[in-house]
C-alpha positions in Angstrom: -10.6 -0.9 25.3 -9.0 0.3 22.1 -9.1 3.9 21.0 -11.7 3.6 18.2 -10.7 6.8 16.3 -7.1 5.6 16.0 -8.3 2.0 15.3 -10.5 3.1 12.4 -7.6 5.2 11.0 -5.4 2.1 11.0 -8.1 0.0 9.3 -8.4 2.8 6.7 -4.7 2.5 6.0 -5.0 -1.3 5.6 -8.0 -0.8 3.4 -6.1 1.4 1.0 -3.1 -0.9 0.9 -5.1 -4.0 -0.1 -6.0 -2.8 -3.7 -2.5 -1.4 -4.2 -1.0 -4.9 -3.5 -2.9 -6.1 -6.5 -2.6 -3.1 -8.8 1.2 -2.7 -8.4 2.2 -6.2 -9.6 -0.3 -6.0 -12.5 1.2 -2.7 -13.7 4.8 -4.1 -13.4 3.7 -7.3 -15.3 2.1 -5.1 -18.0 5.3 -3.1 -18.3 7.4 -6.2 -18.7 5.1 -7.4 -21.4 5.5 -4.2 -23.4 9.3 -3.7 -23.3 9.3 -2.3 -26.8 7.1 0.6 -25.8 8.8 4.0 -25.3 6.9 4.4 -22.0 8.3 1.1 -20.6 10.4 2.8 -17.9 7.7 5.2 -16.9 5.1 2.4 -16.4 7.7 0.2 -14.6 8.6 3.1 -12.2 4.9 3.7 -11.6 4.4 0.0 -10.7 7.3 0.1 -8.3 6.0 3.2 -6.7 2.6 1.6 -6.3 4.1 -1.5 -4.7 6.3 0.6 -2.3 3.3 2.7 -1.3 1.3 -0.4 -0.6 4.0 -1.7 1.7 4.2 1.7 3.4 0.5 1.8 4.0 0.5 -1.7 5.3 3.2 -0.9 7.8 1.5 2.3 8.9 -1.8 0.5 9.2 -0.5 -2.3 11.4 1.5 0.2 13.4 -1.6 2.3 14.0 -3.8 -0.6 14.9 -1.2 -1.9 17.4 -0.9 1.6 18.8 -4.7 1.8 19.3 -4.8 -1.5 21.0 -1.8 -1.2 23.4 -1.2 2.5 23.9 -3.5 3.6 26.8 -3.4 7.2 27.9 
């Protein structure tokens, strides 16, 4: 049986990564549409950071779920 506390923590990571996978590309697309704006680079960097954090949370979530399923102590 899986360790439920660790499993729910992994599902929470996955739950937080899902909206970031949609928000990040929207922010990046918005920054490319407004290249004349002086905040172009700031918004682009923010979008890239959001996308990278979504990938990190997805990796941590999958890693935590697998750990809860296969790591028996």
